[in-house]
C-alpha positions in Angstrom: 0.1 0.0 0.0 1.3 3.6 -0.9 2.5 5.9 1.7 0.3 8.8 2.5 1.2 12.6 1.9 1.0 15.4 4.3 -0.4 18.7 2.9 -1.4 21.9 4.5 -4.7 23.2 3.0 -4.6 26.6 1.4 -8.5 26.7 1.1 -11.5 24.8 2.6 -11.9 21.6 0.9 -15.0 19.8 1.3 -15.0 16.5 3.2 -11.2 17.2 4.1 -10.6 20.1 6.0 -10.3 23.8 6.5 -7.6 26.4 5.5 -4.7 25.9 7.5 -5.3 22.1 8.3 -2.7 19.6 8.1 -4.0 16.7 6.4 -2.8 13.2 5.3 -4.2 12.1 1.8 -3.2 9.7 -0.9 -0.4 10.6 -3.1 -2.5 10.5 -6.2 -5.1 12.7 -4.8 -2.4 15.3 -3.7 -0.5 15.1 -7.1 -3.5 15.0 -9.5 -6.1 17.4 -7.7 -4.9 19.4 -4.7 -1.4 20.5 -5.7 -2.4 21.6 -9.3 -5.4 23.3 -8.2 -3.5 25.1 -5.5 -5.7 23.9 -2.8 -2.8 22.5 -0.7 1.3 22.7 -0.6 3.5 19.9 0.9 4.1 20.1 4.7 7.6 21.2 5.1 9.0 22.2 8.4 8.8 26.2 7.3 5.4 25.7 6.5 4.2 24.0 9.3 5.9 26.8 11.7 3.9 29.3 9.5 0.6 27.4 10.2 1.4 27.0 13.9 2.1 30.9 14.1 -1.1 31.7 12.3 -3.4 29.3 14.7 -1.7 31.1 17.4 -2.7 34.5 16.3 -6.2 33.0 15.7 -6.3 31.6 19.2 -5.2 35.1 20.6 -7.8 37.0 18.7 -10.6 34.7 20.0 -9.6 35.1 23.4 -9.7 38.8 23.0 -13.2 38.7 21.3 -14.3 36.6 24.4 -12.9 39.1 26.8 -14.4 42.0 25.2 -17.7 40.2 25.1 -17.3 39.5 28.8 -16.8 43.3 29.3 -19.9 44.1 27.3 -21.9 41.4 29.7 -21.0 43.2 32.6 -21.5 46.7 31.4 -25.2 45.4 30.3 -25.9 43.8 33.5 -24.6 47.1 35.6 -27.0 49.0 34.0 -29.7 46.4 35.0 -32.7 47.7 33.6 -33.8 48.9 29.9 -37.2 50.8 29.4 -39.4 49.9 26.6 -42.5 52.1 26.2 -45.4 50.6 24.3 -49.1 51.6 23.8 -51.6 50.4 26.4 -55.0 49.0 26.4 -57.3 47.3 29.0 -55.9 45.4 32.0 -52.4 46.9 31.3 -52.3 44.7 27.9 -49.8 46.2 25.2 -50.7 46.8 21.9 -48.3 44.2 19.6 -45.5 42.7 21.3 -42.0 43.4 22.3 -39.6 42.4 19.6 -35.9 42.0 19.5 -35.2 45.0 17.5 -36.9 47.1 20.1 -34.7 45.6 22.8 -31.6 46.3 20.7 -32.7 49.9 20.4 -33.2 50.5 23.8 -29.6 49.1 24.3 -28.3 51.4 21.8 -29.9 54.4 23.4 -28.9 53.6 26.7 -25.3 52.4 26.3 -24.4 53.7 22.7 -23.5 49.6 22.2 -24.6 47.9 19.3 -25.9 44.6 20.0 -27.1 42.0 17.3 -30.7 41.8 17.4 -30.5 38.1 16.0 -28.6 37.1 19.3 -31.5 38.8 21.4 -34.3 36.1 23.0 -37.1 37.8 24.2 -39.9 36.1 26.3 -43.5 36.5 24.9 -44.5 39.8 26.5 -48.3 40.6 26.5 -48.6 43.0 29.6 -46.7 46.0 31.2 -44.1 44.6 33.9 -40.6 43.3 34.2 -39.1 40.7 32.2 -35.8 39.0 31.6 -34.2 38.7 28.1 -31.2 36.8 26.9 -28.4 38.5 24.8 -25.8 36.4 23.1 -22.6 38.3 22.8 -20.3 35.5 21.8 -20.8 31.7 21.5 -19.8 31.1 25.3 -21.0 34.6 26.7 -24.6 35.3 27.5 -26.0 38.4 29.3 -29.2 38.4 31.0 -30.8 41.7 31.2 -34.2 43.0 32.7 -36.8 44.9 30.4 -39.4 47.1 31.9 -42.3 47.3 29.6 -44.1 50.8 30.5 -46.9 52.8 28.9 -46.5 55.7 26.5 
């Protein structure tokens, strides 16, 4: 059986790996497909060092991103409560519902921080009162804020 060849991928290759990954493939696959299309390069010690440096930089960048998300979480939870004004009918029932874009706008007005509305989980709100909402700031960081629904 033929020896396998180690390559470092230049681009994402479906069912093989992502850019920068070290993969082992059959020599024919490397020689006839990956190398001519510049999808990978032979794994030399110099290239492996470059890949390690790139991975270390990426790890540091992701760590900094998480730390920023943690500080934003602390800032949001320190403020504590965000007020959203709605039109009210009988029995303190509101017209419509409180949506994620409204929560994002309330946070923007109070803190000048932009929050992605797609990361906001708002409970079903039908009356005036206090509610908890989750804001996903990072895959590992979620802030829980309090929303006060008040009348106009």
